[in-house]
C-alpha positions in Angstrom: 12.9 2.2 -7.6 13.1 -1.4 -6.5 13.6 -0.3 -2.9 10.3 1.7 -3.0 8.5 -1.3 -4.4 9.9 -3.6 -1.7 8.9 -1.0 1.0 5.4 -0.9 -0.4 5.2 -4.7 -0.3 6.4 -4.6 3.3 3.6 -2.1 4.1 1.2 -4.5 2.4 2.5 -7.2 4.8 1.6 -4.9 7.7 -1.9 -4.2 6.3 -2.4 -8.0 6.0 -1.4 -8.7 9.6 -2.6 -5.4 11.2 -6.1 -6.7 12.1 -4.5 -9.2 14.6 -1.6 -7.0 15.7 -3.6 -3.8 16.3 -6.8 -5.6 17.4 -9.6 -5.1 14.9 -9.7 -8.8 13.8 -13.1 -9.0 15.4 -14.6 -6.7 12.7 -15.2 -9.1 9.9 -15.5 -6.5 7.1 -12.4 -4.6 8.2 -10.5 -7.8 8.7 -11.3 -9.2 5.2 -10.7 -6.0 3.4 -7.5 -5.2 5.1 -6.2 -8.7 4.3 -7.4 -8.6 0.7 -6.1 -5.1 -0.1 -2.8 -5.9 1.8 -2.3 -9.0 -0.4 -3.1 -7.0 -3.5 -0.5 -4.4 -2.5 2.2 -7.0 -1.8 1.6 -8.6 -5.3 1.5 -5.4 -7.4 4.3 -3.7 -5.5 6.7 -6.6 -6.1 5.4 -7.1 -9.6 5.8 -3.4 -10.5 9.0 -2.7 -8.6 11.0 -2.7 -11.8 8.4 -1.2 -14.1 8.8 2.6 -14.1 6.7 5.2 -15.9 3.1 6.2 -16.2 2.1 3.1 -18.1 2.9 0.8 -15.2 -0.6 -0.5 -14.2 0.9 -2.2 -11.2 2.0 1.1 -9.7 -1.4 2.6 -10.4 -3.0 -0.3 -8.5 -0.6 0.4 -5.7 -1.7 4.0 -5.7 -5.3 2.8 -5.4 -4.5 0.5 -2.5 -2.8 3.4 -0.8 -5.9 5.6 -1.2 -8.0 2.7 0.1 -6.0 2.5 3.3 -6.2 6.2 3.8 -10.0 6.1 3.6 -10.5 2.6 5.1 -10.3 3.4 8.9 -13.0 6.0 8.6 -15.4 3.6 6.8 -15.1 1.1 9.6 -14.9 3.6 12.5 -11.6 2.3 13.8 -9.8 3.7 16.8 -7.1 6.4 16.9 -4.1 4.0 16.7 -5.7 2.1 13.9 -6.6 5.3 12.0 -3.1 6.8 12.2 -1.3 3.5 11.2 -3.6 3.1 8.2 -3.5 6.8 7.1 0.2 7.3 7.4 1.2 4.0 5.7 -1.5 4.6 3.0 0.0 8.0 2.3 3.5 6.5 2.2 2.3 3.9 -0.3 0.7 6.7 -2.5 4.0 8.7 -2.4 6.2 5.8 -3.3 3.9 4.6 -6.0 3.6 8.0 -7.6 7.3 8.4 -7.3 7.7 5.1 -9.2 5.2 6.2 -11.8 7.1 9.5 -12.4 10.4 7.6 -12.7 11.7 7.7 -16.3 12.5 4.2 -17.6 15.6 5.7 -19.3 17.1 7.2 -16.2 20.2 5.7 -14.7 19.3 6.4 -11.1 20.4 3.9 -8.5 16.9 3.8 -6.9 
């Protein structure tokens, strides 16, 4: 479970830096929201990485950031590469966060 939280945090790092790496840093709305939600994802992913179960609000916030990044490129009419990067990593975030939510706190699983 900690591994999924850390991977979600790394995806958040990508979303924070993507405007400059991919090249949509000239769109102020896309830049600020990608940075803001990326930072939120980093914080809640690390904070919730050891909090399993459906009552973990940190993992719910991470699900919401994943959904945001799936929808985000369509709101700002980003190009193909930007769309695929955001959608795929947003879906991975959602999957990892839901997986963490579904993890039983009493389980003795390694991850």
